[in-house]
C-alpha positions as a Markdown table, in Angstrom:
| # | Residue | x | y | z |
|---|---|---|---|---|
| 1 | Unk | 98.3 | -88.7 | -78.3 |
| 2 | Unk | 95.0 | -90.6 | -78.1 |
| 3 | Unk | 93.2 | -87.7 | -80.1 |
| 4 | Unk | 95.7 | -88.0 | -83.0 |
| 5 | Unk | 95.7 | -91.9 | -83.4 |
| 6 | Unk | 94.1 | -94.9 | -81.7 |
| 7 | Unk | 95.6 | -98.4 | -82.1 |
| 8 | Unk | 93.0 | -101.2 | -82.3 |
| 9 | Unk | 93.4 | -104.9 | -82.9 |
| 10 | Unk | 93.6 | -104.8 | -86.8 |
| 11 | Unk | 93.9 | -101.2 | -87.6 |
| 12 | Unk | 94.9 | -97.8 | -86.4 |
| 13 | Unk | 92.3 | -94.9 | -86.5 |
| 14 | Unk | 93.4 | -91.2 | -86.9 |
| 15 | Unk | 92.0 | -87.9 | -85.4 |
| 16 | Unk | 89.8 | -89.6 | -82.8 |
| 17 | Unk | 87.3 | -91.1 | -85.3 |
| 18 | Unk | 85.1 | -94.1 | -84.7 |
| 19 | Unk | 83.7 | -96.7 | -86.9 |
| 20 | Unk | 80.4 | -94.7 | -87.5 |
| 21 | Unk | 82.1 | -91.3 | -87.8 |
| 22 | Unk | 81.0 | -89.0 | -90.8 |
| 23 | Unk | 84.6 | -88.9 | -92.2 |
| 24 | Unk | 87.4 | -91.3 | -91.1 |
| 25 | Unk | 90.9 | -92.3 | -91.8 |
| 26 | Unk | 92.3 | -95.5 | -90.9 |
| 27 | Unk | 95.3 | -97.7 | -91.7 |
| 28 | Unk | 95.1 | -101.5 | -91.7 |
| 29 | Unk | 98.0 | -103.5 | -90.0 |
| 30 | Unk | 97.7 | -106.4 | -92.3 |
| 31 | Unk | 100.0 | -106.2 | -95.3 |
| 32 | Unk | 97.8 | -108.5 | -97.4 |
| 33 | Unk | 95.2 | -105.9 | -97.9 |
| 34 | Unk | 96.4 | -104.3 | -101.1 |
| 35 | Unk | 93.1 | -102.7 | -102.5 |
| 36 | Unk | 93.1 | -99.5 | -104.6 |
| 37 | Unk | 90.1 | -97.4 | -105.8 |
| 38 | Unk | 86.6 | -96.3 | -104.8 |
| 39 | Unk | 84.3 | -98.7 | -103.1 |
| 40 | Unk | 80.6 | -98.0 | -102.5 |
| 41 | Unk | 78.7 | -99.8 | -99.7 |
| 42 | Unk | 75.1 | -99.4 | -98.3 |
| 43 | Unk | 75.7 | -96.1 | -96.3 |
| 44 | Unk | 79.3 | -95.2 | -97.1 |
| 45 | Unk | 81.9 | -94.6 | -99.8 |
| 46 | Unk | 85.7 | -95.7 | -99.3 |
| 47 | Unk | 88.7 | -94.5 | -101.1 |
| 48 | Unk | 91.5 | -97.2 | -100.6 |
| 49 | Unk | 95.1 | -96.8 | -101.2 |
| 50 | Unk | 96.8 | -100.0 | -100.1 |
| 51 | Unk | 96.5 | -100.2 | -96.2 |
| 52 | Unk | 95.1 | -96.7 | -96.0 |
| 53 | Unk | 91.3 | -96.0 | -96.2 |
| 54 | Unk | 89.4 | -92.8 | -96.2 |
| 55 | Unk | 85.8 | -93.3 | -95.6 |
| 56 | Unk | 82.7 | -91.0 | -96.0 |
| 57 | Unk | 79.7 | -92.2 | -94.1 |
| 58 | Unk | 76.2 | -90.8 | -95.4 |
| 59 | Unk | 74.1 | -90.7 | -92.1 |
| 60 | Unk | 70.6 | -90.2 | -93.3 |
């Protein structure tokens, strides 16, 4: 089951992704994180739906 999801201290990662994967899906455990929308950072873009985050990393 570790290839489908991996529990970490603050979040659960799905489909065997790491923090620097090209495309990753994660779910935060903390219920206070209620953010929605698109977020752009230095090298990645995130789509947030409450506790769920879909992230695309642009590895140049």
